[in-house]
N, C-alpha and C positions, 0 to 999 in steps of 0.2 A: 504494500500500500504506500502510495506516495503521500507522505505527510505534509508536503508543500503544495499539494494541489488545492484548487479552490473548493472542489467537492469535499475533500477531507475537512478543510477549515469551516465550510458551511455546516457540516455535520457536527463538528465540535462546538461551534457557536450555538447552534440550535439546541443540541443536547444539554449543553451547560446552562443555557438560559432556562430551559424547561425544568431541568433537575433542581436548579436553585429555587425556581418558583414553587415547585412541589415541596421542597424541603422547608421553605419559609411557611407554606400553608400548614404542613404537618406540625412543625414546631409551634406555630401560633395556636393551632387547635389543641395541642397537648397542654400548653401553658394556660390557655383560657379554661380548659376543662379542670385543670389542677386548681386554678384560682376559684372557680365556681364551687368546687367540692369543699375546699378549705373555708371559703367565705360562708357557706351554709352552716358548716360546723361551728365557725367562729360566732355567728349570730346566736345560735342556741347556747353555746358555751358561755358567752358574755352575759346573756340574759339571766341565766341561772346563777352564774358566779356573783352578779351584782345583788341578787336577792339574798344570797347567803352572806355576802360581805356586809350588807346593810344590817342584817340581824347581828352578826358578830361584832360590828363596830359599836352598836348600841350597848351590847353587854360589856364590852371592854371599857366603854366610856362611863358606865355606871359601876364604878368601883373596881373594875378590872377582873371581876369573877366571871369565868366563861362556863356556860352550861350547854353541853353538846346535845342533850336530849331533845331540845326544841328546835333544832336546825331545820329550816325550810328546804328539805332535801328529799322530799317524798318521791315525786315523779322522776326527777333526774337521777336520783340515787339508785334506782333499780336497773340502770343501764349496765350491762356486764362490762367489767373492767374499768368502771368509773373510779376516779381518784379525787380525794379532797384532803388537803392538809391545811392546818391553821397553826400559825406560830405567834409567839409574843414578839415584843419589840427587839428582843435579843436573839431571836431565832429558835427559841425553845419550843418544841412541838406541844401544842395544846390539844390538837385533834388530828387523827390520821385514820384513813380507811384501810391502811396496811400497817403491819407491824413496823413501826418507824425505825427500829434498830437496823433492820435489813436494808433500809434505804436512807440512812442518816446522811450519807455523803451527797446523795441526790437532792435531798431537801435543803442541805446547807448551800449547795450550788444555786438552787432556785431562789433561796432567800437573798443571797448576794446579788443575783441578777435583778431581783425586784428592787433592792436598795439602790443599785446603780441607775436603774431606769427611772425610779421615783415617779412611776405612773403605771398605767395598765400595760402589761407586756404579754404578747402571745408568741409562743415558740413550740417547736417539736422536741420531745424528749423521750428516750427509751427507759422504761421501768420494768425490771424483771422480765425482759424479753418482749415487752409489749410497747408498741409505739403509741405515744400520747400527744394530743394537741393540748398544750398547757396554757392557762391564763394566770397571770400573777398580778394580784391587786394589793397594793400597799395601803394600809388603813391609817389615816392621820387625824389628829385633832389639834387645832392651833399649831400647825406645822410640827407637831411631835408625833413620831411613829408609835402607833399603838400595837400593831402586829401586821401579819401578812396572811393573805388567803391565796392558796394555790389549788386550782381545780383542773382536772385533766379529763379529756374525752378520748377513748381509744380510736385510733385511725388506721388500724391494720387493714381493714376492709378497703379504705380509700387508697392506701398505698398499693395494695394488691391490684386494685382496679387500675390505678395509674401505671403500674408496672406491666400489666396485661395490655393496656392501651399502647404503651410505648413499644412493646414487643410487636404488636400487630401493625403499628405504623411503620416500624423499621422493616418488617417483612413485606408490607405492601409497597414501601418505597423501593426495596430491592427488586420486587416484581415489576415495578413501573420502569425502572432504569433501563433494563435490557430492551424492552419494546421501544422505549423512547430513542435510544441510540440507533436501533434498526430503522425506526420510522424516520429519524433525521437523515440517515444515509439514503433512504428511498426518496425523500423529498429533495435532498441535495442533488441526487441523480436526475430527477425529473426537471429540476430547475436548470441543470447544466445541459440537458438534451439539446436545446436550441443552439447553445454555444458549440457543442460537439458537432452538430450538423453543419454549422458555419465553418468550423475548422476543417471538416472532411471535404467540403466543397472547395474551400480555399486551397487545400493541398492538391486538388486535382487540376487547378488552374496554373498553367505555365506560360512562358512567353509565346508558345505556339498556339494557345487557345484563349487569348485574352478577350475574345468576343463573348465568352461565357459569363453569366452573371449568377450571383447567389440568389436562391429562391426567397422571395419576400414572404415572411410568415404572416403578415397582416395582423399582428397582435396589438398594434397601437401602443407599444411600450418601448423601453430602452433597447430591446432586441431588434425591433424593426428599425430603430434609428441607427443601430450598429450595422445592420445589413445595408441600409441606404449609404452609410459612410463607406463601407467596403466597395459597394458597386460604383460609387462616384470615383473612388480610388482606381478601380479597374478601368473606368472610362478614361481617366487621365493617363494611366499606364499604357492603354491601348493607343491613345493619341500620340504619346511620346515615342513608343516603339515604332509606330507607323511613320512618324516624322523622321526618326533616325534611319529607318530603312530607306525612306525616300532620299534622305540626305546622303547616305552612302552611295545610293545609285546615282544621284546627281554628281557627286564628287568623282565617281568612277567615269561617268560620261564626260565630264569636263576635262579629266586627265587623259582620257583615251585618245582624243583627237590630236593634241600636241605631241603625245608620246608616239603615236602612229606616224605623224609627220616627221618627227626626228628620226625614227627608225628608217623610214623611206629614204630620207636624205643621206643617212649613213650608208645604207645599202647601195645607193647610187654612187656615192664616193668610192666605195670599195669595189664596184663592179668593173671599173676600167681606169686607166691612167687619165689624170686630168691635170690641167695647168694650175699653177699657184693661184692665179686670179680666180679660177673656179672654186678651188678649195677655200679661199678666203671668203668668197661670196656665200658658199654653203655654211661655213662656220658662223658667219654673221647671222644667217637665218636661224641656225641652231641656237645662237645666243639669244635671239629675240624670243624664240619658243621657250627656251629655258627660263627667261625672265618672266614670261607669262605663267609658266608652271610655278615658279617661285611665288609670284603674287597670289596665285590661287591657294597655295599651301598656307601662306601668311594669313590670308583672309579666312580660311577654314579654321586655323588656330585661334584667330581673334574671335570668330563667331562662337567657337566651342568654349572659349574662356567666358564670354559674356553670358552664356547660358548655363555655365557649370554650377556656380555657387552664388546665387543672387542674394543670399542672406548676409554676405560679408562686404557688400559693395558700398553701402551708405555709411562710410567711415570718415568722410572728409566734407568740409564746406568749401565750395569753389566760388570765386568771384567771376561770375559769368560775363560781366562787362569787360574785364581785362582779357578773358579768354576770347571773347568775340573780336576785340581789337587785334589780338594775335592772329585770329582766324582771317581777318580782313587782310593783314599783311601777307599771309601765306597765299591767299587767293590772288592778290595782285601779282605775285611771282609766278603762280601757276598759269596765269592768263596772259603773260607777256607776249606769247606768240599767237594768241587767239584773236587779237584785235577786239577785245572786250572792254566795256565800260563797267566798272564795279563801284558802287556807291554804298555808303553806310549811314545808319541812323541808330546810334547806340546810347542807351540810358546808362548812367554811371551807377556803380556800386550796387549791383543786383547779385544777391547770393543765392546759391542752390546747393542741394546735397548731392555729392558725387565726386568720384576721383577725377582730377583735372585732365589727366592724359586720356582717360576713356571718353570723357565728354568732348574733348577736342577731336578725338578720332571720329566720333559719331557725327559731329557737325561738319568736320572736314569732308567726310564721305558725301554729305548732302551738297556741300559747295562744289566739290570735285565733279559730282554728277551734273550739276547745273552748268559748269564750265564746259564739259564735254558736249552737251546738247544745246549750247547757245552760241553758235558761231556768229561773230560780228554783231553781237547783241549787247544787252544790258542786264546786269545782275544787281539786285538791291538786297543788301544784308541789313536786317533791322533787329534791334533788341529793345523790347518795351516790357511794361508790367502793368498789372492791375492790383487789386487789393491782396490777392493770395497767390498769384501766379506770375511766372516770367515767360514771355513769348518771344521765341526766335523764329524769324521768317526769312526764307531764301526765295526771292522772287526773280524769275528770269523771263526773257522774251524769246525763248527758243521755240521749237516746233510743237511743244506740248506733248501730252500723253493721250493715247487712245482711250476712250471710255471703257473699252474692253480690257485694257491692260491695268487700269487704275486699281481694281480690287486685288490684283496679284503683285503689285509693284514692290511690296516689302517681303515677298517670299524669296527663299534661297535659290540662287542660280536663275531666277526668272529674268528674262530679257525680252522686252517688247519688240514688236516687229520693226520699229524704227531704230532700234539699238543694235541690230544684228551686225551692222558694218562697223561699229565703234568698239574699240578694244576695251575689254573689261571682263571681270569674272562673274558678274551678276550677284555678288555678295555685298556690295557696298551699302546699299539701302537696307538690306537685311541685318547687317551688323549695326547700323545706326538705329534701326527700330529696336533691336534687342537691348542695346545699351540704354537708350532713352527710357524704354518701358521698365528696365531694371531699376532706374532711379525714380520710379513712380511718375514718369512723364508720359506724354501722349505725342504721337507723330501722325500727321495727316498730310494728304496731298490733294490738290484740286487744280483744275485748269483755269487759267485766267480768262476773263471775258474777251480780251483782245487777242493776246498771243502769249504762249509760254505757260508755265505752271508756278504755283506757290507751294512750297513745302513748309509746314509749320510744326515746330517743336514747342511743347508747353511743359514747364516744370513747376513744382510747388516752390513758392517764394519763402526764403528764410528771412524773417524780420530781424 
């Protein structure tokens, strides 16, 4: 048996709680029964003892001569085993229902108990093998002790009844414990059946059958919530695995063409003797293809990083105003051979959360994309803010994007029909989208009414 299992712990908790509850009930029942029996005896004992005490006190007050023949002891005195002792102020026995010499020590003890209590005292005491419920009454006049009355009622029957009750309760308790533990185990097993079913179904699901889902128990409780949580997790896993498979296929496709081209060039070079000029030309072409491959690998690594661990990215505060100024300077250098006009409108001292180099990479990809598709045009780089957000806009006057391509523009390796003839890996905007959304930003694209497109990145503003 696995003592660390939830089933075992549920059994222990249930059994312990029930056993403690039963034990408390049994103990309370025993104590209440004991108190009721003793209380009934005490009422009778006290009533008769006070009658006798009143008579004895009157006799001791009237000259101190005690006459036992007239004691009001009629009905009470016929009880088998009944005891009555009367002593004077020094403890000398004036009256006893038993030969006092055989119980002298007991009477001396009770006399001392009565003097110490200085009031009515009720206690249990054994006399000659018989259990007695004793009441001790000290008799006073003007704060002077006249004597002591000690009366006892046999309680052997009560104690035997209590012992029998205790034995029966213990036996009944023992009989209840075993079924309680077994019942706890059965209840725990039934309670864990839905969890066991979920576990079995989860174990059958692998990366090859992520389309499967856990059966909904429709119990409208925590189990159903757990099933919904697992199914939502499976949906996300299926989506992630599908994206990764597509990503691997896209990478393989992108690498296949330049690798095949390089292989063909090398085979042609080796097929026959060629001049140095031809070798140099072929090597230059190989170098271009190699650079293209290098760019693809770098972009793939960048994209993998941006999607790997998004929980550790919001560790810095970046001045996006300064970053945009730097971005503008880089854009000017990139556009030197493009005959472009680049302008800026930058609001100062706007702060956002994110690593500076990653944000620069994301925005640079957007600007680089605008430079590629805006020959002889204009690009406007702007940075503004409202109450809670920072807005970066890159607006160009290029050819624009087909409405068919816009929904796919941020997908990996996606290249629209107008971009097929322009060098690129198809990962630039995908990387930008991944980085910006990592920092809780939003990235959108729309065609301008006149010409070109506007790509907008929105970030939460740090005040």
